[in-house]
C-alpha positions as CSV (number, residue, x, y, z in Angstrom):
1,M,0.0,-0.1,0.2
2,A,1.6,3.5,-1.0
3,R,2.0,5.7,1.8
4,S,0.4,9.6,1.0
5,G,1.6,12.8,2.5
6,P,5.3,13.8,3.7
7,P,7.4,11.2,5.2
8,P,7.5,11.2,9.3
9,D,9.9,13.8,10.9
10,K,10.6,11.4,13.7
11,L,12.1,8.1,13.3
12,L,13.3,5.2,15.7
13,C,16.5,3.5,14.0
14,K,17.7,0.3,15.2
15,F,21.0,-1.3,14.5
16,E,21.2,-4.8,12.7
17,Q,24.6,-4.9,11.6
18,A,28.0,-3.6,12.6
19,E,31.7,-4.1,12.0
20,K,34.4,-2.1,13.8
21,E,38.1,-2.1,13.3
22,W,40.6,0.0,15.3
23,Q,44.3,-0.2,16.2
24,Y,46.5,2.0,18.3
25,S,50.0,3.1,17.7
26,W,51.4,1.7,20.7
27,D,50.0,-1.9,20.2
28,E,50.6,-3.6,16.6
29,T,47.6,-5.8,16.9
30,K,44.6,-4.8,14.6
31,S,41.2,-5.7,16.4
32,S,38.0,-6.0,15.0
33,S,34.3,-6.7,16.3
34,K,30.8,-7.3,15.0
35,T,29.2,-6.3,18.2
36,L,26.2,-4.0,18.0
37,P,25.9,-0.8,20.1
38,A,23.9,-0.6,23.2
39,W,21.7,1.9,22.0
40,D,19.0,2.9,19.4
41,L,18.8,6.2,17.6
42,I,15.9,8.7,17.6
43,V,16.1,11.0,14.5
44,E,14.1,14.0,14.6
45,V,14.1,16.3,11.4
46,L,14.2,20.0,12.1
47,S,13.8,22.1,9.2
48,R,17.7,21.9,7.9
49,K,18.9,20.3,11.0
50,V,18.8,16.7,12.2
51,K,18.7,16.0,15.9
52,L,20.1,12.6,16.8
53,T,19.2,11.3,20.6
54,Y,21.0,8.2,21.2
55,K,18.6,6.2,23.2
56,I,20.9,4.2,25.4
57,F,19.6,0.7,26.7
58,G,18.9,0.6,30.3
59,M,19.9,4.4,31.1
60,D,17.9,7.2,32.4
61,T,19.5,9.8,30.6
62,N,20.2,9.7,26.7
63,S,23.0,11.5,24.6
64,T,21.5,14.4,22.0
65,E,23.3,16.2,19.1
66,E,22.3,18.1,16.3
67,F,23.5,18.4,12.9
68,D,23.3,20.3,9.7
69,A,21.6,17.8,7.0
70,T,20.3,17.4,3.3
71,I,16.7,16.6,4.0
72,N,14.2,15.6,1.3
73,N,11.1,13.1,0.9
74,A,13.7,10.5,-0.2
75,Y,16.8,10.9,2.2
76,I,18.2,12.5,5.1
77,K,22.1,12.7,4.8
78,F,24.7,14.6,7.0
79,L,28.1,14.6,7.5
80,S,30.3,15.8,10.5
81,E,33.9,16.3,11.0
82,F,35.7,17.5,14.1
83,K,39.1,18.1,14.6
84,G,41.0,18.0,17.8
85,E,43.8,17.2,19.7
86,Y,44.6,14.9,22.6
87,G,47.3,13.8,25.2
88,T,48.8,14.9,28.5
89,K,51.8,16.9,27.4
90,E,52.8,18.9,24.3
91,P,53.1,18.2,21.2
92,Y,49.5,17.0,21.6
93,I,48.6,14.2,19.3
94,Q,46.1,15.8,16.5
95,E,42.8,13.7,16.0
96,T,40.1,13.9,13.3
97,E,36.5,12.2,14.0
98,M,34.1,11.8,10.8
99,I,30.4,10.5,11.1
100,K,28.2,10.1,7.9
101,I,24.7,8.9,8.2
102,V,22.3,8.3,5.4
103,I,18.6,7.7,6.2
104,D,16.7,6.2,3.3
105,R,13.3,7.2,4.2
106,R,11.3,5.2,1.3
107,A,13.3,1.9,2.3
108,N,13.0,2.6,6.1
109,S,16.9,2.0,6.4
110,F,20.1,3.8,7.3
111,T,23.8,3.5,7.3
112,W,26.4,4.6,9.6
113,D,30.0,5.4,9.0
114,K,32.4,6.8,11.6
115,R,36.1,7.2,11.8
116,W,38.7,8.3,13.9
117,D,42.2,9.1,12.9
118,S,45.3,10.3,14.8
119,D,48.6,11.6,13.6
120,D,50.3,9.0,15.7
121,T,48.8,6.3,13.3
122,S,45.9,5.0,15.8
123,Y,42.7,4.7,14.2
124,K,38.9,3.4,14.8
125,Y,36.6,2.6,12.1
126,W,33.1,1.8,12.6
127,K,30.5,0.7,10.0
128,A,26.7,-0.1,10.6
129,S,23.4,-0.3,9.0
130,G,19.7,-0.9,10.4
131,T,16.0,-0.2,10.1
132,C,13.9,3.1,10.9
133,K,10.5,3.1,11.4
134,P,8.2,6.2,12.3
135,L,7.7,7.6,16.1
136,R,4.8,8.7,17.2
């Protein structure tokens, strides 16, 4: 049955597949995992932004972030990049974290790509996907 009208502005997205890989500069071992995150995503469309709430299983409080997004009837897409530094003494290690999420509103599915890199060759990569349904 075809749906009429605009797509819902609030979705509950559940992770169904995930793969992670990471390696730190102080350890030559590359690690990987297919463990799903311990939270769902609530996605809320706000004009030209999207609000993500990480609905953490068993917790009373959740984490919320807002991102600029490309939004139309078919997709919600956004990319966020953060550059910073970490460490306990100078010179600090430079880091970049990038997250890209694409929600296919017609197929009720999403993909999640997140990557963290540092200039000391440490990295973490996380790719996941799942399904979304309207949240009332």
